[in-house]
Structure formats: structure tokens, C-alpha cells
N, C-alpha and C positions, 0 to 999 in steps of 0.2 A: 425414508425418503431418498436415500442414496444407495439402496441395495444394488450390489453388483457393479457399481460405478468404481472407476479407478481414479484416485486423486493423487497429484503431486503437490506437496506443500513445502515450500522453500523456507529456510530459516526456522525449521520446525522443532528444534530441540528445546526451546525455551519460550516463555512468554506467550504471545499471541499465537505464534505458529504451533506451539505445542498444544494449546487448547483447541485450535482448529483441527489438528490431526486427530486428537483423541475423540472429539465430538463427531467428526465425519466417520471415523471407524465405528463409533457407537451406533450411527445411523446406517451402517451397512456398507460403507465404502471400504475398498482395499487401498491402503495409503502408502505412498513413498514418502518417508520422513527424511527430507534433505536438510543437512546442516554440516558444514565443515568444522564447526566447533571453535570458531574464533572468538575473540573478545568483542566488546561493543564497538571498538575502534577498528576491528578487522584483522588484528594481529593474532598470531598463534593458530593452532589447529589441534583438535582432538576428536576422536570418533565416539567417545563414550556418551556424550549427551544425546546424540541421535539414537544410538543403540539402546539407551535407557528408555526413550519414548516408545521404541518398537517393542521392548519387553513389556512395558506398561500396557500397551494396546493388546498384546497377545494375552497377558494375564487376565484381561477383561473380556476375552473371547473374540477379539477383533483380529484383523489380518493386516500386517504392515511389514515393510522392509526398509532398511536404512540406505541412504546414499550420502556420501561425504564430499561431493564435488563442490567447488565454488561456482556460483552463478555468474561470475564476472567475466566469463569468456564464452564464445559461441560453442566451443568444444565442451565446456562444462555444462551448458544448457542441453546440448545434445545427449550427453551421457546421463544426465538426470532423467530425461524423458525415456531414454533407452532402458533405464532400470525398470521403469513401469512396464514397458513392452516385454522385457525379458521375464519379469516376475509374474505379470498378470495378463499379457497379451493385448493390452489396449491402454489408451489414455483418454479420460473423459473430462477431468477437472484439473485446472492449474491454479494454485494459489501462490502468487508472487509476493512473498512476505519477507524474504531475506533483506537485511539492512545493517548498515554500520553508521557511525557518526565520526566526523572529524571537524568539530566546531572550531571556528576561528573568525575573527572580524575580517571583513573583506580586505582591509589594507595589510593584513598579516597572512592571509591564506596562501598556502603554497600550491604549486601545480600538482604535486603528489596528493595533497589533501583534497583538492578538487577532483582529480581523476579517480581516486579510490572510492569516493562516495558516488560519483556519477556512474562508475562502472558496476558497482554492486547494485544500486537501486535501479537506475534507468536502463543501462545495458543489460543487467541481469534479468529484468522484467522482459526485455525484448528477446534475450537469448533463449529463455525457457519457453516463452510463448511461441517464438518462431519454430522451435523444434517440435512443439506439440500441434501447431496449427494444421499441417498437412494431414495428420491422422484424424483430427476433428473434422476437417473438411471431407475426407473420404467417408467417414462413418456418419456424417451429417448430424452430429451432436457434439456439443462441448460447452464448457463453462470456463471462463477466465476471470479470476478475481484478483485484483491488484490493490496494493496498499498505497494510499496517498497520505497526506498529512496537512494539518492546518498551517504548518510552516510554509508549505507551498501555496495553499489556498488563500492564506491571509498574510503570511510573512512572520519571521521571527529573527531577532537579533543574533548575529554570529553564525547563521546557517545558510549562507548563500549557496553552497554546494548542495546541501540537503534539500533546500527549498526548490532549487532549479530542477533537481531530479524528481521531486515529488509532484511538482506541477507538470513537468514533462510526462510523467506517468498518466496524468489525467488526459492530456492530449492524445497520447498513445492509445489509451483505453477507448476513447471515442472512435478513433480510426479503426481499431480492431473490431469494435462493435459494428461499424459500417461494412468493413471488408468481409466479415464472417456471417453477416445476418442471413444471407441466402442459404447458408449451410446449417441453420438451426444452432448456431454458436453465439452465446452472449458474452459480453465483457462489461464488467462493472468495477468501481472503486469503492473501497472502504477507507474512511478517515478515522482511525481509532483514537479514542481518548482512554488510555489505560496505563497503569504502572508497570513498566518493564525495565530491563537492564539499561536500555538506551535512555529512557526518560530519567533514570537514576543519575545520569550525568549532568542534569540541569544544575546550574549554579545555585547555591543557597547562601549567598553572601549577604543579602539584604533581607529585611523583614518581609517585604512583598514577595521575594523569591521563595522564601521558606514557606510562606502561607500558600503560595501556588502549588508547591510540591506536596504539601500536606493534603490539599484537595485532590490532587491526582492520585495520591497513594490509596485513596478510597475506591479507585476505579480498577476493578479486576480485569485482566485479559480474558477471563472466561466469558465476559459479556460480549466480546466481539465474535466468538465462535458461532453462535446461532445465526447471525446474519450471514456469515460466510456459507454455512450449511444450507440455509434457505436459498441463497443466490445460486448455489450449485445444483439445486434440485429441478425437477421437471416443472414444479409449481411456479418457478420464476422464469419460465420460457419467454415471457413478453417483457421482461425487465432487462434493459441493456443500455449501455452508454451513460449510466447514472453514477452519482457520487453520494454515498451514504456516510453519515457520521454516526458513531456509536459512542455514547458517553454513559457508562453505567447502564441503567435500565431505560435510558432514553435513546430513541432512534431519530436521526435527522436526515432529511433529504436536502442536499445543497443545491443552490441555484446554479444556473449556467451563465457564462459570460455573454451578455446581450447588451446592445445599446440602451442606455437609460434616458438619453435626450439627444435630439438632433437639432442643429442650427444650420440654416442655408443662407448663402449670400449670392445674389444673382451674378455678381462680378467676380466671385471667388474670394479667397481669403489672402490677406497680406498680414504681416506681423502687426502692423498698426491697427488694422481692423480687428484682429484677434484681441489685442490689448484693450481696445474700446469695448468689445462685445463681452469678453470673458467675465468680468466682475458681476454683471447683472444677470447672467444666464448660467453657463456651465459651472461657474464657481459654486453655486448653491447646491449642485448635485455631486460634488466630489465625494468619493468614499474616503472616510477618515483612515489614516494609517494607524494600524494597531501597533502599540509599543508596549514593551515590558510585560508581555504575556497577558495583556488586558482581555484578550479573547477568552481566556480561561477563568477570569476573575468573577465568576458567579457560582452559586452553590450548585454542585452536581446533584442530579436527581438519582440517588442510589438507594 
């Protein structure tokens, strides 16, 4: 399905990115395995993890090269895409998967913790996509696959930076889908449910937290890769601007933000009129706030 296509996968040395890289190579893509080899919090760097994935792909008969740049700068994004151009002469697929965590309650979160997460996830997604987009536009073919999260779609305690970045990626993806539609380029999001190094940082102090982690541990990152490979293929040419959830062997299509109720007043609204109207109308349609990971508290279909 991906024969002769060239894919860049960021954050590709471990977890979801590794599985996507290996599967895309198995389906015929030539892959740039990007990872600067940092910890889940973004500190440190080592080339070995990305190089190991390249060797694994080669041993299986695939073609891959490593790139060790950080996605968190425009120059890094440019160099990542240039690696694909230098090695394979083109760029067809971008999978923006790189990410870090710096969890902190909002009243304790530092500017550095905010910036580090926003720069890696949101700016990183922009930087690599921006570098690849002119080439996709010129060749009139391309696929952009971005990673969002239920932390952004639903919310999660202590992840204001991560949630802001991940919901920002959804908005970014929708605009890329609109901007690039005339050039046969699609853009979609995946919201993965899978056990990875980053998920491994979830607190396990309470019984409910431990139970949640045990459920997520059953969800392999390998389940995410087939959806990414499909979205990267010609078969998905009419699929764009969408958000898919993948949880084990279950695939979800997320809804889009749309008005669920409208209330009109001929004379306009005042605070007093809103206070009088609200309890009997809009109040009944409020979306409950998910707390303590309740979104995950049901048996995974694995």
C-alpha cells in the first residue's frame, strides 16, 4: 500500500513511532526514523535508539535512515525533511508523533514546563509539516498524520500544557486539510490509547489510578500503526480533517465541535436574562467534565 512512498516519522525510536516506522517500511515505504533520543520529559539525547530502529527495518528487508534532530525548532523541522530529500529524493508522508511530558498542576506549572511541551508537540508538528508542505504541494500528493490525545479532546488533571498542545494540533490539522485539499494532500489526527514511556509516568498513588494504568498496559502501541499506514495510503485519499481514536482492536471516529443547542432572545442577552434562562435550557445540555481519568474507566476491547 505504501510502495515507493517516502515517510518521515518523528519520535520514531520507541513506542508508537517505532511501530509506525516498522509497519510503514513493511508496506513498502522508505522511512526517515527521527528521534533525538531524549527522556519522556525531553532531557538528554542519544542517537542509538533511532539507529536501532533503522537496523531493525533493514534486517527485515526494508529501507530506512536515521535523523537525530529535535522537532522543536523550524531549523530542526527543515533538517528532518531535508534528510528525506537527500536520502530518497522526495517526501510523501509526515507522521508527527514526537512528544514529551512535563505534568504539573496549573498553579505550579512553570513557564519552562509550558514552553517545552508546547514547542515539542505543537510547534514541532508545525515545523515538520511546514517544511514538507511545499514539496507535497509541488508533487500534488501527500499525507500528514498528527497525534492528538484525549487529554486535549476531553481534559486531564495536571496536563494544561500537554492538553493545550494536543487540542491545538486538532485545529492545526483541520486547517492543513483545508489548505492542502486542492493539492491531493490529506491531514488527519490519531488519538492513541496505548502503553508507552510517557503513559508510564501516570501517577499510581490511588487504587483507581493503579486500576487505570493496568487497563492501559494491555493496549499495545502496535495497534496504532495500521491506522497510520492506512491514512498514509492512496486508499484514504478522501479521508481528511478527521480525528480517529485507536484503543486496542477498537477504532473510533471522534465528533467535531458543533453547536448542540441554540437559544435566541429578540432583545439580546443581559446577565439577568441569562441567569433566568440558563437553568431550564442550556443547563440540561452541558457536557460533564471528565475527572480522574473517568474517560478510560471502561473495559478495553483488546
